A tleap script that builds the chain and sets N, CA, C and O, in Angstrom:
source leaprc.protein.ff14SB
mol = sequence {
  NMET LEU THR LYS GLU LEU VAL PHE GLY LEU
  ILE LEU LEU MET GLN ALA CYS GLY PRO LEU
  LEU ALA GLU THR PRO ALA SER LYS GLN PRO
  ASN SER PRO GLY LEU LEU GLN ARG LEU ALA
  GLU LYS THR ARG GLU VAL LYS ALA THR VAL
  GLN VAL TYR GLY ALA PRO VAL LEU GLY PHE
  PHE ASP THR TYR TYR GLU ASP HIE ILE GLN
  PRO VAL THR ASP SER TYR PHE GLN TRP ALA
  SER SER VAL ARG SER SER LEU TRP GLU LYS
  ILE HIE SER THR ILE ASP ASN TYR MET PRO
  LEU GLN ALA ALA ASN PRO THR ASP LYS PRO
  GLN GLN CASN
}
set mol.1.N position { 81.387 168.357 128.445 }
set mol.1.CA position { 80.729 168.263 129.254 }
set mol.1.C position { 79.400 167.926 129.266 }
set mol.1.O position { 78.858 167.347 130.208 }
set mol.2.N position { 78.613 168.416 127.810 }
set mol.2.CA position { 77.457 168.074 127.492 }
set mol.2.C position { 77.208 166.718 127.171 }
set mol.2.O position { 76.107 166.230 127.425 }
set mol.3.N position { 78.213 165.979 126.579 }
set mol.3.CA position { 78.404 164.685 126.331 }
set mol.3.C position { 77.572 163.940 127.833 }
set mol.3.O position { 76.432 163.477 127.880 }
set mol.4.N position { 78.407 164.016 128.745 }
set mol.4.CA position { 78.195 163.510 130.147 }
set mol.4.C position { 76.752 163.461 130.366 }
set mol.4.O position { 76.070 162.450 130.532 }
set mol.5.N position { 76.327 164.833 130.344 }
set mol.5.CA position { 75.071 164.914 130.867 }
set mol.5.C position { 74.184 164.244 129.845 }
set mol.5.O position { 73.395 163.482 130.403 }
set mol.6.N position { 74.055 164.275 128.558 }
set mol.6.CA position { 73.541 163.467 127.716 }
set mol.6.C position { 73.274 162.038 127.800 }
set mol.6.O position { 72.206 161.446 127.645 }
set mol.7.N position { 74.659 161.503 128.127 }
set mol.7.CA position { 74.426 160.115 128.583 }
set mol.7.C position { 73.730 159.753 129.571 }
set mol.7.O position { 72.886 158.863 129.675 }
set mol.8.N position { 74.376 160.949 130.746 }
set mol.8.CA position { 73.727 160.428 132.223 }
set mol.8.C position { 72.031 160.580 131.834 }
set mol.8.O position { 71.333 159.690 132.319 }
set mol.9.N position { 71.488 161.376 131.203 }
set mol.9.CA position { 70.313 161.318 130.849 }
set mol.9.C position { 69.711 160.264 130.326 }
set mol.9.O position { 68.730 159.817 130.920 }
set mol.10.N position { 70.165 159.644 129.110 }
set mol.10.CA position { 69.744 158.705 128.837 }
set mol.10.C position { 69.864 157.218 129.443 }
set mol.10.O position { 69.314 156.192 129.045 }
set mol.11.N position { 70.843 157.425 130.643 }
set mol.11.CA position { 70.916 156.321 131.245 }
set mol.11.C position { 69.390 156.414 132.240 }
set mol.11.O position { 68.537 155.535 132.359 }
set mol.12.N position { 69.411 157.493 132.734 }
set mol.12.CA position { 68.025 157.565 133.469 }
set mol.12.C position { 67.157 157.325 132.853 }
set mol.12.O position { 66.459 156.411 133.291 }
set mol.13.N position { 66.778 157.892 131.714 }
set mol.13.CA position { 65.557 157.589 130.454 }
set mol.13.C position { 65.273 156.120 130.732 }
set mol.13.O position { 64.174 155.700 131.096 }
set mol.14.N position { 66.372 155.363 130.525 }
set mol.14.CA position { 66.423 153.924 130.300 }
set mol.14.C position { 65.988 153.054 131.489 }
set mol.14.O position { 65.446 151.969 131.278 }
set mol.15.N position { 66.208 153.491 132.697 }
set mol.15.CA position { 66.045 152.859 133.856 }
set mol.15.C position { 64.677 153.230 134.248 }
set mol.15.O position { 64.051 152.575 135.082 }
set mol.16.N position { 64.106 154.485 133.539 }
set mol.16.CA position { 62.546 154.698 134.061 }
set mol.16.C position { 61.679 154.231 133.239 }
set mol.16.O position { 60.490 154.368 133.529 }
set mol.17.N position { 61.993 153.675 132.216 }
set mol.17.CA position { 61.322 153.294 131.190 }
set mol.17.C position { 61.146 151.607 130.809 }
set mol.17.O position { 60.354 151.003 130.085 }
set mol.18.N position { 62.177 151.220 131.587 }
set mol.18.CA position { 62.232 149.612 131.391 }
set mol.18.C position { 61.328 148.807 132.237 }
set mol.18.O position { 61.044 147.642 131.958 }
set mol.19.N position { 60.820 149.516 133.408 }
set mol.19.CA position { 59.695 149.120 134.131 }
set mol.19.C position { 58.385 149.195 133.574 }
set mol.19.O position { 57.505 148.379 133.852 }
set mol.20.N position { 58.198 150.402 132.595 }
set mol.20.CA position { 56.928 150.664 132.218 }
set mol.20.C position { 56.962 149.462 130.957 }
set mol.20.O position { 55.955 148.763 130.845 }
set mol.21.N position { 58.086 149.239 130.046 }
set mol.21.CA position { 58.016 148.352 128.993 }
set mol.21.C position { 57.888 146.947 129.760 }
set mol.21.O position { 57.434 146.118 128.971 }
set mol.22.N position { 58.083 146.503 130.775 }
set mol.22.CA position { 57.622 145.156 131.520 }
set mol.22.C position { 56.305 145.037 131.776 }
set mol.22.O position { 55.687 143.976 131.852 }
set mol.23.N position { 55.908 146.045 131.900 }
set mol.23.CA position { 54.288 145.910 132.768 }
set mol.23.C position { 53.482 146.071 131.658 }
set mol.23.O position { 52.289 146.036 131.957 }
set mol.24.N position { 53.802 146.301 129.998 }
set mol.24.CA position { 52.832 146.389 129.072 }
set mol.24.C position { 52.090 145.103 128.908 }
set mol.24.O position { 52.919 144.194 128.873 }
set mol.25.N position { 50.926 144.670 128.798 }
set mol.25.CA position { 50.214 143.798 128.866 }
set mol.25.C position { 50.253 142.890 127.389 }
set mol.25.O position { 50.135 143.417 126.282 }
set mol.26.N position { 50.433 141.499 127.610 }
set mol.26.CA position { 50.380 140.515 126.404 }
set mol.26.C position { 49.573 140.743 125.534 }
set mol.26.O position { 48.587 141.405 125.858 }
set mol.27.N position { 49.680 140.367 124.397 }
set mol.27.CA position { 48.807 140.269 122.953 }
set mol.27.C position { 47.464 139.777 123.548 }
set mol.27.O position { 47.409 139.131 124.594 }
set mol.28.N position { 46.338 140.143 122.777 }
set mol.28.CA position { 45.258 139.641 123.363 }
set mol.28.C position { 45.062 138.544 122.855 }
set mol.28.O position { 44.420 137.741 123.532 }
set mol.29.N position { 45.489 138.172 121.644 }
set mol.29.CA position { 45.763 136.770 121.127 }
set mol.29.C position { 46.718 136.173 121.574 }
set mol.29.O position { 47.786 136.780 121.499 }
set mol.30.N position { 46.730 135.007 122.102 }
set mol.30.CA position { 48.026 134.325 122.413 }
set mol.30.C position { 48.417 133.841 121.024 }
set mol.30.O position { 49.290 134.509 120.470 }
set mol.31.N position { 48.015 132.991 120.487 }
set mol.31.CA position { 48.130 132.230 119.344 }
set mol.31.C position { 48.081 133.287 118.024 }
set mol.31.O position { 47.634 132.844 116.966 }
set mol.32.N position { 48.492 134.531 118.088 }
set mol.32.CA position { 48.265 135.566 116.787 }
set mol.32.C position { 49.397 134.962 115.929 }
set mol.32.O position { 50.490 134.490 116.242 }
set mol.33.N position { 48.725 135.148 114.650 }
set mol.33.CA position { 49.609 135.015 113.187 }
set mol.33.C position { 50.736 135.664 113.412 }
set mol.33.O position { 50.847 136.765 113.952 }
set mol.34.N position { 51.819 134.783 112.878 }
set mol.34.CA position { 53.318 135.802 112.595 }
set mol.34.C position { 53.347 136.867 111.719 }
set mol.34.O position { 52.264 137.077 111.172 }
set mol.35.N position { 54.278 137.624 111.409 }
set mol.35.CA position { 54.103 138.636 110.653 }
set mol.35.C position { 54.077 137.896 109.006 }
set mol.35.O position { 53.345 138.266 108.089 }
set mol.36.N position { 54.967 136.904 108.960 }
set mol.36.CA position { 54.918 136.079 107.643 }
set mol.36.C position { 53.719 135.506 107.151 }
set mol.36.O position { 53.450 135.442 105.952 }
set mol.37.N position { 52.874 135.019 108.220 }
set mol.37.CA position { 51.515 134.854 107.907 }
set mol.37.C position { 50.651 135.835 107.339 }
set mol.37.O position { 49.920 135.828 106.349 }
set mol.38.N position { 50.884 136.573 108.105 }
set mol.38.CA position { 49.808 137.887 107.885 }
set mol.38.C position { 50.011 138.378 106.680 }
set mol.38.O position { 49.084 138.852 106.022 }
set mol.39.N position { 51.424 138.315 106.189 }
set mol.39.CA position { 51.795 138.752 105.017 }
set mol.39.C position { 51.364 138.156 103.825 }
set mol.39.O position { 51.074 138.760 102.792 }
set mol.40.N position { 51.322 136.513 104.077 }
set mol.40.CA position { 51.014 135.854 103.113 }
set mol.40.C position { 49.682 135.964 103.169 }
set mol.40.O position { 49.427 136.328 102.021 }
set mol.41.N position { 48.521 135.883 103.816 }
set mol.41.CA position { 47.211 135.966 103.805 }
set mol.41.C position { 46.892 137.341 102.836 }
set mol.41.O position { 46.118 137.278 101.880 }
set mol.42.N position { 47.669 138.699 103.263 }
set mol.42.CA position { 47.549 139.821 102.510 }
set mol.42.C position { 47.724 139.752 101.116 }
set mol.42.O position { 47.061 140.380 100.290 }
set mol.43.N position { 48.620 138.983 100.890 }
set mol.43.CA position { 49.190 139.037 99.456 }
set mol.43.C position { 48.319 137.961 98.749 }
set mol.43.O position { 48.316 137.980 97.518 }
set mol.44.N position { 47.630 137.091 99.354 }
set mol.44.CA position { 46.672 136.416 98.847 }
set mol.44.C position { 45.368 137.086 98.410 }
set mol.44.O position { 44.842 136.962 97.303 }
set mol.45.N position { 44.850 137.935 99.608 }
set mol.45.CA position { 43.946 138.630 99.221 }
set mol.45.C position { 44.069 139.584 97.870 }
set mol.45.O position { 43.239 139.571 96.961 }
set mol.46.N position { 45.216 140.385 97.903 }
set mol.46.CA position { 45.751 141.011 96.732 }
set mol.46.C position { 45.530 140.377 95.807 }
set mol.46.O position { 44.672 140.840 95.056 }
set mol.47.N position { 46.114 139.177 95.455 }
set mol.47.CA position { 46.095 138.319 94.330 }
set mol.47.C position { 44.733 138.214 93.597 }
set mol.47.O position { 44.463 138.523 92.437 }
set mol.48.N position { 43.842 137.633 94.695 }
set mol.48.CA position { 42.396 137.535 94.413 }
set mol.48.C position { 41.625 138.663 93.921 }
set mol.48.O position { 40.721 138.515 93.099 }
set mol.49.N position { 41.963 139.798 94.408 }
set mol.49.CA position { 41.158 141.227 93.803 }
set mol.49.C position { 42.078 141.530 92.541 }
set mol.49.O position { 41.479 142.191 91.692 }
set mol.50.N position { 43.044 141.293 92.299 }
set mol.50.CA position { 43.898 141.585 90.951 }
set mol.50.C position { 43.537 140.403 89.822 }
set mol.50.O position { 43.705 140.682 88.635 }
set mol.51.N position { 43.056 139.123 90.189 }
set mol.51.CA position { 42.672 138.392 89.385 }
set mol.51.C position { 41.052 139.001 89.057 }
set mol.51.O position { 40.773 139.201 87.875 }
set mol.52.N position { 40.288 139.211 89.836 }
set mol.52.CA position { 39.301 139.664 89.553 }
set mol.52.C position { 38.753 140.753 88.758 }
set mol.52.O position { 37.835 140.642 87.945 }
set mol.53.N position { 39.515 142.024 89.116 }
set mol.53.CA position { 39.222 143.324 88.567 }
set mol.53.C position { 40.518 143.313 87.379 }
set mol.53.O position { 40.332 143.847 86.285 }
set mol.54.N position { 41.773 142.681 87.706 }
set mol.54.CA position { 42.837 142.924 87.050 }
set mol.54.C position { 42.817 142.366 85.291 }
set mol.54.O position { 43.467 142.807 84.343 }
set mol.55.N position { 42.076 141.543 85.326 }
set mol.55.CA position { 41.827 140.569 83.803 }
set mol.55.C position { 41.489 141.597 82.534 }
set mol.55.O position { 41.955 141.569 81.395 }
set mol.56.N position { 40.592 142.445 83.074 }
set mol.56.CA position { 39.890 143.248 81.660 }
set mol.56.C position { 41.284 144.114 81.536 }
set mol.56.O position { 41.490 144.240 80.328 }
set mol.57.N position { 42.264 144.725 82.239 }
set mol.57.CA position { 42.647 145.683 82.285 }
set mol.57.C position { 44.115 145.509 81.664 }
set mol.57.O position { 44.677 146.360 80.974 }
set mol.58.N position { 44.760 143.975 82.109 }
set mol.58.CA position { 45.899 143.266 81.520 }
set mol.58.C position { 45.194 143.127 79.950 }
set mol.58.O position { 45.716 143.632 78.956 }
set mol.59.N position { 44.344 142.609 79.932 }
set mol.59.CA position { 43.844 142.599 78.322 }
set mol.59.C position { 44.041 143.713 77.496 }
set mol.59.O position { 44.473 143.666 76.344 }
set mol.60.N position { 43.725 144.681 78.094 }
set mol.60.CA position { 43.728 146.112 77.512 }
set mol.60.C position { 45.283 146.346 77.242 }
set mol.60.O position { 45.627 146.846 76.170 }
set mol.61.N position { 45.948 146.095 77.921 }
set mol.61.CA position { 47.594 146.112 78.153 }
set mol.61.C position { 48.003 145.364 77.038 }
set mol.61.O position { 48.654 145.883 76.131 }
set mol.62.N position { 47.677 144.207 77.038 }
set mol.62.CA position { 48.299 143.230 75.994 }
set mol.62.C position { 47.957 143.747 74.526 }
set mol.62.O position { 48.897 143.984 73.767 }
set mol.63.N position { 46.626 143.932 74.094 }
set mol.63.CA position { 46.128 144.737 72.792 }
set mol.63.C position { 47.149 145.710 72.714 }
set mol.63.O position { 48.068 145.469 71.931 }
set mol.64.N position { 47.183 146.876 73.437 }
set mol.64.CA position { 47.728 147.915 73.354 }
set mol.64.C position { 49.089 147.759 73.097 }
set mol.64.O position { 49.427 148.517 72.188 }
set mol.65.N position { 50.010 147.085 73.528 }
set mol.65.CA position { 51.507 146.510 73.511 }
set mol.65.C position { 51.528 146.032 72.000 }
set mol.65.O position { 52.205 146.626 71.161 }
set mol.66.N position { 50.642 144.773 71.655 }
set mol.66.CA position { 50.779 144.281 70.246 }
set mol.66.C position { 50.535 145.324 69.408 }
set mol.66.O position { 51.465 145.402 68.606 }
set mol.67.N position { 49.634 146.240 69.208 }
set mol.67.CA position { 49.228 147.230 68.408 }
set mol.67.C position { 50.099 148.208 68.277 }
set mol.67.O position { 50.721 148.244 67.216 }
set mol.68.N position { 50.341 149.130 69.192 }
set mol.68.CA position { 51.524 149.996 69.227 }
set mol.68.C position { 52.932 150.018 69.531 }
set mol.68.O position { 53.866 150.579 68.959 }
set mol.69.N position { 52.883 149.278 70.566 }
set mol.69.CA position { 54.610 149.142 70.807 }
set mol.69.C position { 55.524 147.950 70.182 }
set mol.69.O position { 56.702 148.158 69.890 }
set mol.70.N position { 55.026 146.940 70.034 }
set mol.70.CA position { 55.781 145.993 69.503 }
set mol.70.C position { 56.141 146.132 68.004 }
set mol.70.O position { 57.297 145.848 67.689 }
set mol.71.N position { 55.352 146.503 67.130 }
set mol.71.CA position { 56.073 146.864 65.611 }
set mol.71.C position { 57.074 148.015 66.102 }
set mol.71.O position { 58.026 147.890 65.332 }
set mol.72.N position { 57.338 148.978 66.901 }
set mol.72.CA position { 58.074 149.684 67.039 }
set mol.72.C position { 59.402 148.925 67.356 }
set mol.72.O position { 60.342 148.877 66.563 }
set mol.73.N position { 59.396 148.390 68.476 }
set mol.73.CA position { 60.393 147.577 69.323 }
set mol.73.C position { 60.736 146.734 68.443 }
set mol.73.O position { 61.953 146.899 68.360 }
set mol.74.N position { 60.388 145.779 67.590 }
set mol.74.CA position { 61.028 144.520 66.886 }
set mol.74.C position { 62.091 144.883 66.047 }
set mol.74.O position { 63.138 144.238 65.992 }
set mol.75.N position { 61.805 146.131 65.234 }
set mol.75.CA position { 63.157 146.548 64.605 }
set mol.75.C position { 64.350 146.717 65.460 }
set mol.75.O position { 65.489 146.379 65.137 }
set mol.76.N position { 64.042 147.202 66.445 }
set mol.76.CA position { 65.216 147.722 67.380 }
set mol.76.C position { 65.946 146.471 68.206 }
set mol.76.O position { 67.023 146.504 68.800 }
set mol.77.N position { 65.107 145.466 68.071 }
set mol.77.CA position { 65.672 144.036 69.129 }
set mol.77.C position { 66.531 143.178 67.765 }
set mol.77.O position { 67.627 142.639 67.917 }
set mol.78.N position { 65.708 143.203 66.367 }
set mol.78.CA position { 66.343 142.594 65.265 }
set mol.78.C position { 67.739 143.030 65.022 }
set mol.78.O position { 68.676 142.260 64.815 }
set mol.79.N position { 67.826 144.702 65.073 }
set mol.79.CA position { 68.797 145.306 64.986 }
set mol.79.C position { 70.054 144.722 65.824 }
set mol.79.O position { 71.108 144.208 65.448 }
set mol.80.N position { 69.479 145.029 67.227 }
set mol.80.CA position { 70.775 144.609 68.508 }
set mol.80.C position { 71.016 143.246 68.187 }
set mol.80.O position { 72.205 142.937 68.273 }
set mol.81.N position { 70.258 142.359 67.850 }
set mol.81.CA position { 70.792 141.131 67.734 }
set mol.81.C position { 71.726 140.943 66.621 }
set mol.81.O position { 72.773 140.330 66.832 }
set mol.82.N position { 71.443 141.434 65.390 }
set mol.82.CA position { 72.501 141.210 64.562 }
set mol.82.C position { 73.699 142.007 64.879 }
set mol.82.O position { 74.728 141.511 64.420 }
set mol.83.N position { 73.821 142.879 65.400 }
set mol.83.CA position { 75.141 143.838 65.796 }
set mol.83.C position { 75.753 142.612 67.077 }
set mol.83.O position { 76.969 142.521 67.241 }
set mol.84.N position { 75.112 142.031 67.631 }
set mol.84.CA position { 75.746 141.237 68.757 }
set mol.84.C position { 76.132 139.794 67.668 }
set mol.84.O position { 77.315 139.521 67.460 }
set mol.85.N position { 75.602 139.398 67.369 }
set mol.85.CA position { 76.084 138.180 66.229 }
set mol.85.C position { 77.269 138.338 65.346 }
set mol.85.O position { 78.015 137.422 65.001 }
set mol.86.N position { 77.376 139.689 64.989 }
set mol.86.CA position { 78.158 140.005 64.147 }
set mol.86.C position { 79.595 140.226 64.909 }
set mol.86.O position { 80.690 139.839 64.498 }
set mol.87.N position { 79.336 140.905 66.060 }
set mol.87.CA position { 80.531 140.962 66.886 }
set mol.87.C position { 80.973 140.103 67.467 }
set mol.87.O position { 82.149 140.256 67.800 }
set mol.88.N position { 80.238 138.719 67.900 }
set mol.88.CA position { 80.513 137.800 68.461 }
set mol.88.C position { 81.214 136.755 67.243 }
set mol.88.O position { 82.086 135.964 67.606 }
set mol.89.N position { 80.806 136.798 65.865 }
set mol.89.CA position { 81.717 136.211 64.936 }
set mol.89.C position { 82.930 137.053 64.743 }
set mol.89.O position { 83.904 136.344 64.489 }
set mol.90.N position { 83.181 138.227 64.774 }
set mol.90.CA position { 84.372 138.899 64.836 }
set mol.90.C position { 85.264 138.554 65.739 }
set mol.90.O position { 86.450 138.410 65.442 }
set mol.91.N position { 84.818 138.391 66.896 }
set mol.91.CA position { 85.610 137.776 68.425 }
set mol.91.C position { 86.139 136.794 68.230 }
set mol.91.O position { 87.302 136.514 68.521 }
set mol.92.N position { 84.918 135.776 67.421 }
set mol.92.CA position { 85.754 134.376 67.138 }
set mol.92.C position { 86.700 134.107 66.231 }
set mol.92.O position { 87.689 133.400 66.420 }
set mol.93.N position { 86.344 134.778 65.051 }
set mol.93.CA position { 87.138 134.379 64.029 }
set mol.93.C position { 88.765 135.153 64.337 }
set mol.93.O position { 89.812 134.765 63.818 }
set mol.94.N position { 88.638 136.279 65.273 }
set mol.94.CA position { 90.021 136.691 65.794 }
set mol.94.C position { 90.915 135.581 66.621 }
set mol.94.O position { 92.030 135.109 66.402 }
set mol.95.N position { 89.909 135.359 67.709 }
set mol.95.CA position { 90.590 134.197 68.494 }
set mol.95.C position { 91.388 133.003 67.621 }
set mol.95.O position { 92.503 132.515 67.803 }
set mol.96.N position { 90.541 132.776 66.773 }
set mol.96.CA position { 90.729 131.503 65.906 }
set mol.96.C position { 92.051 131.859 64.820 }
set mol.96.O position { 92.956 131.028 64.742 }
set mol.97.N position { 92.108 132.939 64.113 }
set mol.97.CA position { 93.087 133.264 63.495 }
set mol.97.C position { 94.293 133.740 64.338 }
set mol.97.O position { 95.355 133.945 63.752 }
set mol.98.N position { 94.206 133.923 65.630 }
set mol.98.CA position { 95.464 134.190 66.221 }
set mol.98.C position { 96.583 133.071 66.658 }
set mol.98.O position { 96.337 132.048 67.298 }
set mol.99.N position { 97.612 133.407 66.270 }
set mol.99.CA position { 98.964 132.278 66.547 }
set mol.99.C position { 99.844 133.237 67.428 }
set mol.99.O position { 99.857 134.458 67.275 }
set mol.100.N position { 100.461 132.664 68.217 }
set mol.100.CA position { 101.541 133.298 69.017 }
set mol.100.C position { 102.823 133.508 68.134 }
set mol.100.O position { 103.098 132.872 67.116 }
set mol.101.N position { 103.346 134.224 68.543 }
set mol.101.CA position { 105.230 134.559 67.721 }
set mol.101.C position { 105.704 133.231 67.888 }
set mol.101.O position { 105.842 132.609 68.941 }
set mol.102.N position { 105.980 132.805 66.514 }
set mol.102.CA position { 106.856 131.631 66.787 }
set mol.102.C position { 108.434 132.053 66.047 }
set mol.102.O position { 108.572 133.162 65.531 }
set mol.103.N position { 109.304 131.279 66.062 }
set mol.103.CA position { 110.660 131.615 65.741 }
set mol.103.C position { 110.696 131.130 64.096 }
set mol.103.O position { 110.069 130.198 63.592 }
set mol.104.N position { 111.682 132.123 63.404 }
set mol.104.CA position { 111.772 132.153 62.107 }
set mol.104.C position { 111.942 130.415 61.683 }
set mol.104.O position { 111.259 129.961 60.765 }
set mol.105.N position { 112.657 129.769 62.248 }
set mol.105.CA position { 113.103 128.671 61.887 }
set mol.105.C position { 112.572 127.845 63.102 }
set mol.105.O position { 112.878 128.300 64.205 }
set mol.106.N position { 111.859 126.756 63.075 }
set mol.106.CA position { 111.411 125.777 64.254 }
set mol.106.C position { 113.135 125.389 64.829 }
set mol.106.O position { 113.433 125.696 65.984 }
set mol.107.N position { 113.951 124.854 64.109 }
set mol.107.CA position { 115.091 124.270 64.972 }
set mol.107.C position { 116.225 125.217 65.516 }
set mol.107.O position { 117.321 124.892 65.973 }
set mol.108.N position { 115.707 126.422 65.358 }
set mol.108.CA position { 116.613 127.561 65.905 }
set mol.108.C position { 116.219 127.501 67.748 }
set mol.108.O position { 115.164 127.141 68.272 }
set mol.109.N position { 117.321 127.929 68.319 }
set mol.109.CA position { 117.188 127.775 69.579 }
set mol.109.C position { 117.541 128.978 70.393 }
set mol.109.O position { 118.324 129.673 69.744 }
set mol.110.N position { 117.242 129.541 71.667 }
set mol.110.CA position { 117.448 130.718 71.962 }
set mol.110.C position { 119.067 130.836 72.269 }
set mol.110.O position { 119.668 129.930 72.846 }
set mol.111.N position { 119.667 131.971 71.850 }
set mol.111.CA position { 121.196 132.237 72.400 }
set mol.111.C position { 121.318 131.943 73.574 }
set mol.111.O position { 120.482 132.246 74.424 }
set mol.112.N position { 122.390 131.299 73.808 }
set mol.112.CA position { 122.943 131.403 75.319 }
set mol.112.C position { 124.204 132.134 75.446 }
set mol.112.O position { 125.078 131.852 74.627 }
set mol.113.N position { 124.449 133.013 76.318 }
set mol.113.CA position { 125.506 133.831 76.452 }
set mol.113.C position { 126.658 133.485 77.478 }
set mol.113.O position { 127.625 134.237 77.597 }
savepdb mol mol.pdb
quit
């Protein structure tokens, strides 16, 4: 019973708000830029701001990375690379050495019953 009343109330609300939405004034700028154009403009503004103020900060992060992070991570990268290459070599050697089962004598034929 509650569902019927809820649906009825929603229908009345939609009918009452429909004309109100139709009467909303049009935008003040008839040729206002679309969402993508505004987003592109904001992106250009942010990019320009980052280029002006961000260059010293990026230089600091590059120097910090080269001095503190890269020496530590290089050994891990080399270890992972060597493990990957050795596993890859093992896989290739296993595939190259694989031979399907063959009959003891190549002239033997399967027995027919």
